[in-house]
Phi, psi and omega in degrees: 000319180298319182296317179297318175298318181292316176301316177299318176296315177298312180300315178297318180295320178294318181296316180295326181279353182077019181277349181258149178306333179301330179275351186295314179299320179296317179296318178298318179297314181298319179297316176297319177302316180294321178289325177297311182295325176296321176293316178305316183288312185293317180288330175295322176296319175302318176296316183301320181292317181293323180291317180300317181293313188292321185261006180049050179297145179292325177211166178294332180296342181277351183256118178253123181234131176218149180297139177310141185297318182289328177290320179298313180300320180291320173299312180299326181279355182081016181273345176242126185260169174302319179299320178301313183294318178299328181277316190257340184082195182229159178231133182240148171264150177220162171210136179250119182264159172068027172269138183304117173078000180199153173234086180306145176215153178176219181223161179224126180246144175243160172273185181287003177248359179091004179283138179288125181256329185204133171235113185233125175276151175295346180257008179284000000 
């Protein structure tokens, strides 16, 4: 009986630490989620820089960039993978605040490497 309790304790500890193959798929998924979020942040900053330059924003704080809502929902639901993002890139919505007489808004698309491919205002 003691041995069974000890084995159960060791097995549970190894599973929790991710030392068993059973934890490998969950770890890989978590690693992909981390990589996806890193790309979302970095590529969003690439868009923000391109938008600030195109619209001559006074400061980076004047540029608001967010991942498209349906894209965000698909990523959160696990419907879009890291491979999909590497292949298709990401799309962001933006708005530039504090420009005299207007607040341009539109979208910014990146390729699968994070390079800005398109910045389009709704008024273009």
